[in-house]
DOLO-166590 format. One record per residue (C-alpha): x, y, z; residue in one letter. Coordinates in Angstrom, 3 decimals, always signed. Layout:
BEGIN
+----------+----------+----------+---+
!     east !    north !       up ! r !
+----------+----------+----------+---+
!        X !        Y !        Z ! A !
...
+----------+----------+----------+---+
REM end
This chain:
BEGIN
+----------+----------+----------+---+
!     east !    north !       up ! r !
+----------+----------+----------+---+
!  -19.349 !  +21.899 !  +41.428 ! M !
!  -17.598 !  +21.456 !  +38.040 ! G !
!  -16.308 !  +24.137 !  +36.409 ! Y !
!  -16.701 !  +26.700 !  +33.535 ! R !
!  -15.569 !  +26.011 !  +30.307 ! V !
!  -15.222 !  +27.420 !  +27.180 ! A !
!  -14.381 !  +25.649 !  +23.771 ! V !
!  -12.620 !  +28.057 !  +21.222 ! V !
!  -13.171 !  +26.717 !  +17.841 ! G !
!  -15.688 !  +24.623 !  +18.732 ! A !
!  -17.003 !  +24.206 !  +14.910 ! T !
!  -13.609 !  +22.735 !  +13.561 ! G !
!  -13.100 !  +18.510 !  +13.384 ! N !
!  -11.070 !  +19.188 !  +16.877 ! V !
!  -13.407 !  +21.520 !  +18.618 ! G !
!  -16.078 !  +19.200 !  +17.992 ! R !
!  -14.048 !  +16.334 !  +19.665 ! E !
!  -13.131 !  +18.414 !  +22.444 ! M !
!  -17.087 !  +18.540 !  +23.447 ! L !
!  -17.387 !  +15.079 !  +22.615 ! N !
!  -15.322 !  +13.756 !  +24.756 ! I !
!  -15.551 !  +16.426 !  +27.865 ! L !
!  -19.188 !  +14.709 !  +27.909 ! E !
!  -17.336 !  +11.184 !  +26.908 ! E !
!  -15.544 !  +11.239 !  +30.018 ! L !
!  -17.850 !  +13.124 !  +32.760 ! N !
!  -15.376 !  +15.933 !  +33.063 ! F !
!  -16.668 !  +18.116 !  +36.126 ! P !
!  -18.593 !  +21.201 !  +33.424 ! V !
!  -21.088 !  +23.291 !  +35.536 ! E !
!  -21.564 !  +25.227 !  +32.401 ! K !
!  -20.118 !  +24.954 !  +28.841 ! I !
!  -19.689 !  +27.542 !  +25.886 ! H !
!  -18.756 !  +27.020 !  +22.049 ! A !
!  -16.837 !  +30.055 !  +21.199 ! I !
!  -16.350 !  +31.001 !  +17.289 ! A !
!  -15.038 !  +33.063 !  +15.005 ! S !
!  -17.657 !  +36.115 !  +14.231 ! R !
!  -18.821 !  +33.867 !  +10.895 ! K !
!  -19.872 !  +31.093 !  +12.708 ! S !
!  -21.924 !  +32.888 !  +15.122 ! I !
!  -25.230 !  +31.139 !  +16.086 ! G !
!  -23.710 !  +28.106 !  +14.517 ! L !
!  -25.242 !  +24.966 !  +16.475 ! E !
!  -22.733 !  +22.026 !  +17.705 ! V !
!  -24.008 !  +19.456 !  +20.482 ! A !
!  -22.559 !  +18.405 !  +23.872 ! F !
!  -24.294 !  +15.535 !  +25.123 ! G !
!  -27.893 !  +15.664 !  +24.548 ! D !
!  -27.751 !  +19.589 !  +24.298 ! R !
!  -27.403 !  +21.887 !  +21.556 ! V !
!  -24.917 !  +24.756 !  +21.960 ! L !
!  -25.125 !  +27.847 !  +19.913 ! K !
!  -21.859 !  +29.234 !  +19.056 ! C !
!  -20.264 !  +32.862 !  +20.723 ! E !
!  -18.616 !  +35.321 !  +19.060 ! D !
!  -14.946 !  +35.388 !  +20.710 ! V !
!  -14.550 !  +39.353 !  +19.936 ! E !
!  -17.301 !  +39.593 !  +22.646 ! Q !
!  -16.808 !  +36.607 !  +25.237 ! F !
!  -16.148 !  +37.565 !  +28.501 ! D !
!  -13.088 !  +34.949 !  +29.483 ! F !
!  -13.160 !  +36.170 !  +33.283 ! T !
!  -16.374 !  +34.234 !  +33.730 ! A !
!  -14.490 !  +30.747 !  +33.112 ! V !
!  -11.913 !  +28.692 !  +34.464 ! D !
!  -10.863 !  +26.896 !  +31.888 ! L !
!  -10.373 !  +27.339 !  +28.253 ! V !
!   -9.853 !  +24.434 !  +25.789 ! L !
!   -8.828 !  +25.890 !  +22.157 ! M !
!   -8.302 !  +24.572 !  +19.103 ! S !
!   -7.474 !  +27.570 !  +16.332 ! V !
!   -4.547 !  +28.568 !  +13.967 ! S !
!   -1.342 !  +29.693 !  +15.232 ! G !
!   -1.866 !  +33.098 !  +14.585 ! A !
!   -5.095 !  +32.890 !  +16.493 ! F !
!   -3.660 !  +31.685 !  +19.492 ! S !
!   -0.762 !  +33.526 !  +19.486 ! R !
!   -3.227 !  +36.903 !  +19.353 ! E !
!   -5.900 !  +35.535 !  +22.297 ! W !
!   -4.267 !  +32.455 !  +24.140 ! A !
!   -2.271 !  +35.361 !  +26.275 ! P !
!   -5.330 !  +37.900 !  +26.573 ! K !
!   -7.590 !  +34.415 !  +27.908 ! I !
!   -4.389 !  +34.180 !  +29.870 ! G !
!   -4.266 !  +37.078 !  +31.765 ! A !
!   -8.361 !  +37.129 !  +32.194 ! A !
!   -7.449 !  +34.430 !  +34.433 ! G !
!   -8.437 !  +30.954 !  +33.292 ! P !
!   -5.744 !  +28.010 !  +32.079 ! I !
!   -5.725 !  +27.765 !  +28.279 ! V !
!   -4.839 !  +24.524 !  +26.909 ! I !
!   -4.104 !  +25.146 !  +23.656 ! D !
!   -3.662 !  +23.058 !  +20.535 ! N !
!   -1.921 !  +25.020 !  +18.193 ! S !
!   +1.522 !  +24.780 !  +17.265 ! S !
!   +1.860 !  +28.937 !  +18.897 ! A !
!   +3.036 !  +27.765 !  +22.015 ! W !
!   +4.978 !  +24.491 !  +22.226 ! R !
!   +8.278 !  +25.729 !  +22.495 ! M !
!   +7.922 !  +28.878 !  +24.806 ! D !
!  +10.304 !  +27.975 !  +27.291 ! P !
!   +7.706 !  +29.326 !  +29.684 ! D !
!   +4.814 !  +26.944 !  +28.576 ! V !
!   +4.239 !  +23.274 !  +29.626 ! P !
!   +4.176 !  +20.835 !  +26.700 ! L !
!   +2.096 !  +17.953 !  +28.179 ! V !
!   +1.454 !  +14.210 !  +27.357 ! V !
!   +0.037 !  +13.244 !  +30.697 ! P !
!   +1.093 !   +9.701 !  +30.467 ! E !
!   +4.479 !  +10.998 !  +29.741 ! V !
!   +5.456 !  +14.207 !  +31.745 ! N !
!   +2.498 !  +15.069 !  +33.906 ! P !
!   +4.636 !  +17.495 !  +36.572 ! D !
!   +5.175 !  +19.909 !  +34.232 ! D !
!   +1.271 !  +20.804 !  +34.507 ! V !
!   +2.724 !  +22.475 !  +37.848 ! E !
!   +4.324 !  +25.493 !  +36.016 ! W !
!   +1.490 !  +26.375 !  +34.155 ! A !
!   +0.832 !  +29.427 !  +35.798 ! S !
!   +3.695 !  +31.249 !  +34.369 ! R !
!   +1.066 !  +32.222 !  +31.564 ! K !
!   -1.887 !  +30.495 !  +32.189 ! N !
!   -1.446 !  +28.592 !  +29.035 ! I !
!   -0.288 !  +24.742 !  +28.824 ! I !
!   +0.484 !  +23.404 !  +24.710 ! A !
!   -1.051 !  +20.276 !  +23.182 ! N !
!   +1.570 !  +18.540 !  +21.005 ! P !
!   +1.703 !  +17.811 !  +17.580 ! N !
!   -0.771 !  +14.994 !  +16.481 ! C !
!   +1.960 !  +12.532 !  +15.451 ! S !
!   +4.457 !  +13.640 !  +18.819 ! T !
!   +1.740 !  +12.720 !  +21.029 ! A !
!   +0.815 !   +9.084 !  +19.690 ! Q !
!   +5.310 !   +8.354 !  +19.664 ! L !
!   +6.000 !   +9.768 !  +23.355 ! V !
!   +3.328 !   +7.596 !  +24.581 ! V !
!   +4.683 !   +4.511 !  +23.357 ! A !
!   +8.062 !   +5.785 !  +23.213 ! L !
!   +8.629 !   +6.740 !  +27.325 ! K !
!   +8.191 !   +3.592 !  +28.911 ! P !
!  +11.069 !   +1.703 !  +26.841 ! L !
!  +13.358 !   +4.833 !  +27.163 ! H !
!  +12.435 !   +4.216 !  +30.939 ! D !
!  +13.675 !   +1.250 !  +30.679 ! R !
!  +16.734 !   +0.974 !  +28.368 ! A !
!  +17.404 !   +4.732 !  +26.750 ! R !
!  +16.922 !   +5.717 !  +24.093 ! I !
!  +19.864 !   +6.623 !  +21.682 ! K !
!  +18.068 !   +7.351 !  +18.406 ! R !
!  +15.153 !   +7.151 !  +16.909 ! V !
!  +13.899 !   +6.988 !  +12.760 ! V !
!   +9.967 !   +7.694 !  +12.169 ! V !
!   +8.137 !   +7.453 !   +9.540 ! S !
!   +4.868 !   +8.985 !   +8.979 ! T !
!   +1.420 !   +7.745 !   +7.441 ! Y !
!   -0.724 !  +10.593 !   +8.352 ! Q !
!   -4.285 !  +10.733 !   +7.654 ! S !
!   -6.420 !  +14.036 !   +5.903 ! V !
!   -8.141 !  +14.946 !   +9.150 ! S !
!   -4.440 !  +16.520 !  +10.273 ! G !
!   -5.464 !  +18.808 !   +7.400 ! A !
!   -9.276 !  +19.550 !   +9.377 ! G !
!  -12.387 !  +19.259 !   +7.244 ! K !
!  -11.380 !  +20.480 !   +3.879 ! E !
!   -8.688 !  +18.026 !   +3.739 ! G !
!  -11.364 !  +15.546 !   +4.237 ! M !
!  -13.795 !  +16.774 !   +1.967 ! D !
!  -10.844 !  +17.092 !   -0.457 ! E !
!  -10.058 !  +13.414 !   -0.098 ! L !
!  -13.829 !  +12.718 !   -0.314 ! F !
!  -14.230 !  +14.304 !   -3.450 ! D !
!  -11.136 !  +13.372 !   -5.616 ! Q !
!  -12.009 !   +9.919 !   -4.834 ! T !
!  -15.538 !   +9.700 !   -6.014 ! K !
!  -14.763 !  +11.884 !   -9.305 ! N !
!  -11.732 !   +9.726 !  -10.048 ! V !
!  -14.423 !   +7.202 !  -11.411 ! F !
!  -16.525 !   +9.873 !  -13.147 ! V !
!  -14.840 !  +12.948 !  -14.751 ! L !
!  -11.466 !  +12.579 !  -13.333 ! G !
!   -9.965 !  +13.712 !  -10.031 ! A !
!  -10.574 !  +17.117 !   -8.941 ! T !
!   -7.352 !  +19.720 !   -8.889 ! P !
!   -5.758 !  +19.622 !   -5.392 ! P !
!   -6.608 !  +22.903 !   -3.439 ! K !
!   -5.993 !  +21.955 !   +0.587 ! T !
!   -2.742 !  +19.681 !   -0.825 ! F !
!   -0.295 !  +20.692 !   -2.792 ! P !
!   -0.473 !  +17.523 !   -4.935 ! K !
!   -3.818 !  +14.858 !   -5.974 ! Q !
!   -4.268 !  +13.094 !   -2.149 ! I !
!   -6.640 !  +10.673 !   -3.994 ! A !
!   -4.518 !   +7.358 !   -4.564 ! F !
!   -1.928 !   +8.549 !   -3.990 ! N !
!   +0.696 !   +9.436 !   -1.205 ! V !
!   +2.698 !  +12.693 !   -0.638 ! I !
!   +5.567 !  +13.073 !   +1.150 ! P !
!   +5.342 !  +16.580 !   +2.179 ! F !
!   +3.440 !  +18.120 !   +5.038 ! I !
!   +4.155 !  +21.514 !   +5.929 ! G !
!   +6.058 !  +23.864 !   +4.745 ! A !
!  +10.253 !  +23.414 !   +3.568 ! F !
!  +12.797 !  +24.376 !   +5.844 ! Q !
!  +16.361 !  +25.414 !   +4.666 ! D !
!  +17.474 !  +22.000 !   +5.463 ! D !
!  +15.413 !  +20.153 !   +3.533 ! G !
!  +13.218 !  +18.942 !   +6.515 ! Y !
!   +9.995 !  +20.449 !   +6.612 ! T !
!   +8.349 !  +22.124 !   +9.701 ! D !
!   +6.088 !  +19.354 !  +10.235 ! E !
!   +9.272 !  +16.978 !  +10.940 ! E !
!  +11.026 !  +19.529 !  +12.759 ! Q !
!   +8.182 !  +19.257 !  +15.329 ! K !
!   +8.099 !  +16.015 !  +16.122 ! M !
!  +12.085 !  +16.139 !  +17.216 ! W !
!  +11.671 !  +20.073 !  +18.662 ! K !
!   +8.719 !  +18.689 !  +20.553 ! E !
!  +10.234 !  +14.998 !  +21.561 ! T !
!  +12.972 !  +16.470 !  +23.030 ! H !
!  +11.101 !  +18.857 !  +25.082 ! K !
!   +8.663 !  +16.267 !  +26.108 ! I !
!  +11.206 !  +13.578 !  +26.778 ! L !
!  +14.330 !  +13.595 !  +26.252 ! D !
!  +16.734 !  +16.580 !  +24.714 ! A !
!  +19.602 !  +13.747 !  +24.019 ! D !
!  +17.609 !  +11.731 !  +21.863 ! I !
!  +18.514 !  +11.704 !  +18.106 ! A !
!  +15.149 !  +11.807 !  +16.118 ! L !
!  +15.000 !  +11.762 !  +12.485 ! T !
!  +12.061 !  +11.949 !  +10.667 ! V !
!  +10.077 !  +11.625 !   +7.537 ! T !
!   +6.270 !  +12.979 !   +7.456 ! C !
!   +3.842 !  +11.434 !   +4.685 ! V !
!   +0.478 !  +12.397 !   +4.215 ! R !
!   -1.780 !   +9.137 !   +3.023 ! V !
!   -5.705 !   +8.722 !   +1.981 ! P !
!   -6.500 !   +7.726 !   +4.929 ! V !
!   -9.508 !  +10.059 !   +7.279 ! M !
!   -8.677 !   +9.502 !  +10.333 ! V !
!   -6.104 !   +8.039 !  +12.200 ! G !
!   -2.056 !   +8.309 !  +11.724 ! H !
!   +0.321 !   +6.011 !  +11.755 ! S !
!   +4.074 !   +5.603 !  +12.437 ! E !
!   +6.594 !   +3.030 !  +11.495 ! A !
!   +9.513 !   +3.506 !  +14.580 ! V !
!  +13.085 !   +2.225 !  +14.202 ! N !
!  +14.736 !   +2.962 !  +17.885 ! I !
!  +18.151 !   +2.099 !  +18.635 ! E !
!  +18.816 !   +1.950 !  +22.626 ! F !
!  +21.802 !   +2.375 !  +24.952 ! H !
!  +20.777 !   -0.920 !  +26.858 ! E !
!  +19.672 !   -4.252 !  +25.538 ! P !
!  +16.059 !   -4.751 !  +25.677 ! L !
!  +14.590 !   -7.895 !  +24.037 ! D !
!  +11.418 !   -7.837 !  +22.083 ! E !
!   +9.358 !   -9.647 !  +24.446 ! D !
!  +10.628 !   -7.589 !  +27.456 ! E !
!   +9.675 !   -4.486 !  +25.303 ! A !
!   +5.964 !   -6.118 !  +24.496 ! R !
!   +5.453 !   -6.639 !  +28.090 ! D !
!   +6.388 !   -3.197 !  +29.268 ! I !
!   +4.185 !   -1.472 !  +26.794 ! L !
!   +1.491 !   -4.077 !  +27.621 ! R !
!   +1.495 !   -2.600 !  +31.164 ! E !
!   +1.846 !   +1.009 !  +30.342 ! S !
!   -0.780 !   +3.655 !  +29.951 ! P !
!   -2.711 !   +4.698 !  +27.143 ! G !
!   -1.253 !   +1.553 !  +25.064 ! L !
!   -2.470 !   -1.359 !  +23.925 ! I !
!   -0.793 !   -3.935 !  +22.162 ! V !
!   -2.118 !   -5.744 !  +19.302 ! I !
!   +0.879 !   -7.564 !  +18.101 ! D !
!   +0.063 !  -11.093 !  +16.744 ! K !
!   +2.307 !  -12.673 !  +13.800 ! R !
!   -0.802 !  -13.567 !  +11.261 ! D !
!   -2.229 !  -11.766 !   +8.988 ! D !
!   -5.004 !   -9.648 !  +11.360 ! K !
!   -2.951 !   -9.733 !  +14.347 ! G !
!   -1.755 !   -5.406 !  +14.048 ! Y !
!   -3.996 !   -2.607 !  +14.438 ! M !
!   -4.867 !   -0.352 !  +11.281 ! T !
!   -5.489 !   +3.365 !  +11.460 ! P !
!   -9.060 !   +2.711 !  +10.171 ! K !
!   -9.705 !   +0.238 !  +13.584 ! E !
!   -7.990 !   +3.274 !  +16.009 ! A !
!  -10.745 !   +5.348 !  +14.152 ! Q !
!  -12.609 !   +6.491 !  +17.597 ! G !
!  -10.697 !   +5.013 !  +20.105 ! E !
!   -8.389 !   +6.680 !  +22.920 ! F !
!   -5.702 !   +4.367 !  +23.095 ! P !
!   -2.589 !   +4.505 !  +21.658 ! V !
!   -2.314 !   +0.795 !  +19.523 ! F !
!   +1.612 !   -0.802 !  +18.996 ! V !
!   +1.487 !   -3.354 !  +16.959 ! S !
!   +4.871 !   -5.461 !  +14.898 ! R !
!   +7.342 !   -5.207 !  +17.884 ! I !
!  +10.259 !   -6.747 !  +16.795 ! R !
!  +13.994 !   -6.919 !  +16.676 ! R !
!  +16.334 !   -4.649 !  +14.557 ! D !
!  +19.566 !   -6.939 !  +13.841 ! P !
!  +21.503 !   -4.013 !  +12.099 ! T !
!  +22.229 !   -2.365 !  +15.249 ! V !
!  +23.362 !   -3.730 !  +18.437 ! E !
!  +20.027 !   -2.665 !  +20.604 ! H !
!  +17.561 !   -2.195 !  +18.281 ! G !
!  +13.740 !   -2.373 !  +17.659 ! L !
!  +11.050 !   -1.289 !  +15.220 ! N !
!   +7.528 !   -0.821 !  +16.139 ! L !
!   +4.051 !   +0.184 !  +14.096 ! W !
!   +2.150 !   +2.751 !  +16.635 ! V !
!   -1.271 !   +3.850 !  +15.522 ! V !
!   -3.682 !   +6.141 !  +16.762 ! A !
!   -6.875 !   +8.399 !  +16.374 ! D !
!   -5.238 !  +11.830 !  +15.282 ! N !
!   -8.619 !  +13.443 !  +16.498 ! L !
!   -8.691 !  +12.127 !  +19.801 ! R !
!   -4.962 !  +11.118 !  +21.563 ! K !
!   -3.265 !  +13.213 !  +18.913 ! G !
!   -5.489 !  +16.626 !  +19.628 ! A !
!   -8.797 !  +16.598 !  +21.513 ! A !
!   -8.453 !  +13.521 !  +24.014 ! L !
!   -4.677 !  +14.576 !  +24.912 ! N !
!   -6.125 !  +18.325 !  +25.719 ! A !
!   -9.200 !  +16.886 !  +27.792 ! V !
!   -6.661 !  +14.748 !  +29.907 ! Q !
!   -4.344 !  +17.451 !  +30.839 ! I !
!   -7.968 !  +19.182 !  +32.131 ! A !
!   -8.383 !  +16.164 !  +33.947 ! E !
!   -4.701 !  +16.432 !  +35.470 ! L !
!   -4.967 !  +20.119 !  +36.615 ! L !
!   -8.065 !  +18.888 !  +38.319 ! H !
!   -7.193 !  +16.560 !  +40.293 ! D !
!   -4.007 !  +18.021 !  +40.915 ! R !
!   -6.348 !  +21.156 !  +42.208 ! G !
!   -4.810 !  +23.525 !  +40.024 ! L !
!   -7.750 !  +24.872 !  +38.037 ! I !
!   -8.529 !  +28.179 !  +39.386 ! R !
!  -12.810 !  +28.132 !  +40.322 ! Q !
!  -14.352 !  +32.034 !  +40.272 ! K !
!  -17.184 !  +31.992 !  +42.159 ! A !
!  -20.498 !  +31.919 !  +40.371 ! L !
!  -22.542 !  +35.125 !  +39.897 ! A !
+----------+----------+----------+---+
REM end
């Protein structure tokens, strides 16, 4: 017997991808509900070969489901996730609302699977930021071997991280550059077509953005609070797929050949690292794929124990929807989803 599952935010990029991946991975679903805001009632979304009509979150009875996957704004999640959790189902939330709550596990299944065991504190599990998820999958096996001292990350984040509006803006600006000139920016602060923007989120008092702060705070919670981490987040004119240039300094020696072997044997990772002009991964090639890809593994000679990596993943999949469904699979495997009797 499968579970009764609700996807809240089903009309968004990540919500649709959650539905796709639940079906692709054959997650045991008895009944599926697509939930959205009132303005989206009646809109249709796909689940395998079925079509689901969106139901109103305000009217839906969450006591009737076992598991809820959410991809909504932080404000919406802060209001609704506790209500849904109190109704009985476990909520796997993709927003930033609960990630740093000490009573909410922040989980990447390849990195800290045991943390799902204390999800019952609030019946909420948080999904990390898309850039954090792919980063910690790559860092974890190397940290286990040689203990990471410091990490410097520069991200190259696709416009899909800003939702459908970001994708539409890139498409429209790119098309219009050759006609009447690029349309004025709305979703992004500056033109994104044929440009890069070294700013994502909102500036904080220290000059970093909240997107950058998320990455080091979440990495500390998921992996190790003693790792020093500094980040620059950059938006690039790519539709789907985030890339990261990652510089790592270790406490212990680790050469590039051993690192390559370790990463090849680690869950959720594929190494594509040949020293020719096509021997590396790009976001275009990662689109639609499940793994985190690692390329350009090489020694950093400027520190005693250092390596450089290039890390790429589909941000709508491993960075969001796939990680959420993998958390659901983990809960299923450990018997942590409480099924209600069918009416």
